[in-house]
N, C-alpha and C positions, 0 to 999 in steps of 0.2 A: 504494500500500500504506500502511495506517495501522497503527500499533502503539500499544497502550495497556494500562493495568492499573488495578485498583482493589484494595480490601482483600482480595478473595477470589480474583481471577482475573487472568491476563494474556491478551491476545488480539492477533490480527492480522486486519485486514479486507483481503481480497484485491481484485484489480481488478474482480471481478464484484460486489463489495459483500458477499460472504459473510463472516461473522465466525467465526474459529476460536479457541476459548478453551481454556485449560489452567491447571493449578495454577502452573506456571512456564513461561517462554518462553526458549529458548536460541538465540542467534544464532551460527550457524557459516557466515555468508554472505560470507566472504572479505574481502579488504583494502579493498574499497569498501562495507563493511557498512552496511546501512540500520538494522539493529538497534542498532548502536553509537550512532546519533543519539539513541536513547531512553535509553541508559545514561549517556552523557556529552554532552549537547547542546551544551555550549560547547567541546568538543574532539572533533568528529565525524570528522575526515578524517585519513587517512594522507597525509603531506606529502612532497613531492619532496626527496630526499636530496642533490641537487646533482650527480648524475652519472647517466649512461645506460650500460647494458650492451648492446653490439652483439655479436651472436652469429652465427657462420656455420660451415660445414663445407667441407672441400676434400678431394679425393682424395689418396691417398698420393703420386701422381705429381707433385703440386704442389711437393713438397720431398722427393724420394726419398732415403732413407737417413738423414734427420735424426733420426728416432725411434730409430735403433739406438744412438746415443750419448747419449741423453737419458733423463730420467725419464719416467714415464707422463704427467706433466703438469708444465710449467715456467711460472713467472710472472716477468715482467720489468717494470721501470719504463721507460716510453717517453720519448724525448727531447722537448725543446721544450714540456714541460708537457702532453703529450698523454695523460697518465694511466698506466694499467697494462694489461698484457695477459697472459692465460693461453692457452697452446697445449698441446694434448695429443693423444694418439692414441687412437682408439676402435676396438675390434675386436669384432665380433659373429659368432657362428658362422655360417658360410656367406656372410657379407657381405664385400665388399672392405675393405681397410684404409683408414681415413679419418682426417683431422685434424679437430679441432674447435677453435674459438678464441672467446675472449670479450675484448672491448675495454672496459675501464672508463674511460669518457670523461667528463671534467668540463667539456667545452668547447662543448657543443651546445645550451645552453639556448635561445638565440634560435630555432634551427631547430625545437625541440620546440614552442615557443609558436606559431610560424608554421604548423606542421603540424596543430595542435590536439591533439597528444598530451599537452600540458601546458597546463592552464588555471589562471592565477594560480599557485598553488603545489601544485596537486593533479594527480597523474598520471591521465590519462583512459584510455589504451590504448597498446598496443604498435604499432609500425610494422613491416610485414612485406613483404619482397620488393619487388614493384612499387609498394607503398604508400609506399616511400621515394623521395624526389624524385631525379631524375637529377643535379641539381646537388649533392646531398649525396653520392651515390655518387662523383661526380667529386672532391669534397673528400676523401673517405676514401682514394680511390686516390692522390691527391697526397700526403696525409700519410704513407701507407704507404711511399712512396718514401724517407722519412727514417728508417724503422725498420730494425732489424737483420735480416739474412737468417737463417733463411728465413721469418721472421714476415711480411715484406713480401709474398713470393710467395703464402703461404697466404691472407692476407687479400685480396690482389688477385684471386685466383682466384674467391673468393666474390662479390666486387664485380662482376667481369666477368659472372658468371652471374646477378646480381641475386638472390642467395639469402642474404639477411641479415635478421635480426630486431633491432629496436631497442626496448629496454624502459626507460623512465624509472623509476629505482628510488625507491620510496616507503618511508617508515619511519613507524611509529606506536609511541610509548611510552605505554602506558595509564596513566591516573591512577586509574581504577577499572575493575572488571570487572562490577559488578552495580548495579542500582538496583531495589530492591523485589523483584518477582517476575521480573525480566528479567536475563539474563546473556549475556555474549559469550565465545566460545572460539575457539581457533585463530587464523587470520589476521584474523578480526573483532576479536580482542582484542589482538593484537600483530603488528606487521609489521616484521621485521628486514631488514637487508641480507642478500643471499644469501651474503655472505662468512662469516656466522656458522655456516652449515650446521646450524642448530639449530631453525629455524622449525617443521618438521614434527614433530620429536620433542617440542618444547614443546607443540604442539597435542595430541599424543597424551597428554601428561601432564595437560593440562586435562581431556580426556575421561575419562581413568582416574580422576582425582580426583572428578569429578562422578558417575561411575558408583558409586564407593564411597559417596559422601555421600548419594546418593539411594536406596540399597538399602532403607532403612526408610520410604520414602515422602516425599511433598512436599505432602500435603494440609494446607490451613489454614495456620496460622502457621509450621508446620515448613518449608514451601517457602522462605519468606523467610530463615529461620535457616540452612538448608542453603546458600543462595547467599551469605550473609554469610561462612560458613566457607570456601566455595570461594574467595572473593576473598582472604580472609586467608591461605590456603595458597598461592595461585598468583600474586598480584599482583607481589610482589618478584621472583620468578623470571622473570616476563615482562619486567619493567623491566630487569633485569640483562642478559637475553639480547639485547634490542634495543640497549641502550647499548653492548654489547660490540662490535657491528658498526659503530657510528658513528665510532669512531676511524679506521677504514679510509677512510671518506668524507672525514673532515677531512684526512687525509694527502694525498688527491688534490687537494682544494680549496686546501690551503695550500702546494702545491708552488711553489718560488720562481719558476718560469717560467709559472705559471698566472695 
């Protein structure tokens, strides 16, 4: 795919060689955005935040009764510099009660590189179920033996069943959102830690702002001016949102036992 622009038009050339042109080009192509490379070529990638989120589920029987005396979701700091963990209960109409857990792990960088999930400092993909090495499952099982009950039982149940997802967390603080007739929105424009809980809403704000600004058209020079206004209105919001989650990552990485 090739992306370009001139004084009048922005365009994409697809894999077949066909060129698609328009007055403006908006990239909403996710955290590994190709359009971002055209907006800020010297700052194109969302980079690894220094920790991985391991996620799993377990049946209620893995720790019967625990949920009765706890909040819907609890978070603890794990011993030995192992990071932090969230455990909660999920209930869906007609479905059995289940626990879900997320381990915020700052210790697995070497494994991520060995598995190909992390190349240099850029997250490539998640690891899912049997795609996680047996040796890593053994490592998690061993670590969980040092964690408080019932967190250990819940995690070990998922490990035993090989039902775990590992996602290296990426972050992207934008320096710009537009270049000429090209702009980025949503995860293409800003990639926060999931701990912010604000990525989706911020992306909706991007789309709403662009919708309002483009109401009166984008033909000719107006398209460039509309995108300049979009950047002026949204850039600082995006930067603040991503930076608000970076403190959590620093707290994991700066743990005295890490």
